[in-house]
N, C-alpha and C positions, 0 to 999 in steps of 0.2 A: 848623644842623640837627643837627650832632654834639653841640653843647652841650645841646640840648633832649633828645636821646636819653640823654646821660649823666645829666642832671638827673632824667629820668624814672626811670632805674635807681636812682638814689640815693633818690628818693621811695618807690619800690617796696621797697627794702631797709629804709628807715626805717619804713615803714607796714606791713610784713608781720605784725608782732606784733598789730596792730590789726585784721587781716583777720578777719571774723567768720564767714566762710563762708556768708552769706546768699545770695550770688550765686556764679556760676561764677568760677573763678580768672581766666579770660581776660576776662570782663566787667569784673572788678575792675581788671585791668591796663589795659584800654582807658580806664576811668574815671580812673584815676591819670594816665595819659598825657594825656587831655583837659584835666584840671584843671591839670596842669603847663604845658601849652601856653597855656591861657587865662591863668594867672598870669604867664607870660613875656610875653604880649602886653600885659597891663595894665602890667607894669613897664616894657616898652619905651615905651608911650605916656606914662608919667610922666616918663621920662628925656628926652623930647623927640625931635625929628627929627634924624637923622644924615644927612650927605650921603655917599652911597656913591661910591667911586672906580670909574670905568668906563673900560674900554679903548675906544679909538677904533673898533676893529673886533673882531668876535667870530671868533676863529680856528677855533672848533669849531661854527660855525653850521650847522644842518641846515635846508635850505631846501625840503624836500619838503612836499607839501600836507598829509599827515598830521600832520607836526610842527607846522606852522603852526596847524592846527585844534586840536591839543592845547594849544598855547600860548595861543590865543584863549580856549578853555574854562577853562584854568587862571587866566587873567586875570579872567575873569567870576566864577569861583568866589571869587577873592580879594576881589571887591567885595561879597560877601554878608556878613551878620552872623556873629559868632562861632558861635552855635549852629547857624544854617543851614549854614555852611561845614563844621562838624563832622559834621552829619548827612549831607551829600552825600559827604564823604570816607569816612565809615564805610560808606555805601551802595556806594560804589565799590570798597570792600574786600570786598564781597559778604557783609556781615553781615546777619542776618535783622532784620526790623523789631523783633522782641522783644529781640534783642541790642542794637540801637541805642537802643531805648527804655530799657533798663536802664542803658546807659552815660550817656545824655544826661539821664535822669531825667524822662522823659515817658511817656505811654502809647503802645503800639504803634500804636493808631488815630491818635493825633496825629502820629507819625512819617509814617504814610501821607499824612495831609493836608498836612503840611509839605512833603513830597517833591513832591507835585503842585504846590503853590504855588511852590516853589523852581524846579522845571522851568519854570513859566510865567515867573517872573522872568528866568531865563537866556534864554528865548526872546525876551522883550522887549528884553533887552540886545543880542541879535543884530540886532534891527530898528533899533537906534539908530545 
């Protein structure tokens, strides 16, 4: 996560001269961050699967109901496609449909339609 943050900052620094001012600065920053994450995900897929090291027990486990629900929702969001995942995460950041549309590169109406479909997908995942 820290690597992606650092890489995003580097990409912002390198790309600032190319910023044309056609969109708000924060929209441009979100777009650079999204493209950086998508590129990192593609690179990760090309490199192949790595086996993570795991501890036998989680010393910092939080077993309350809210935490479990958040973890389940996070796991379900992780199963979505890249664009759908980006739309949901931007929506959870309380960005407007217009801002999400500018970042993702679709219309605000399409963001609305996609969010309805994504919510339906997440509901179906809960029934499985």
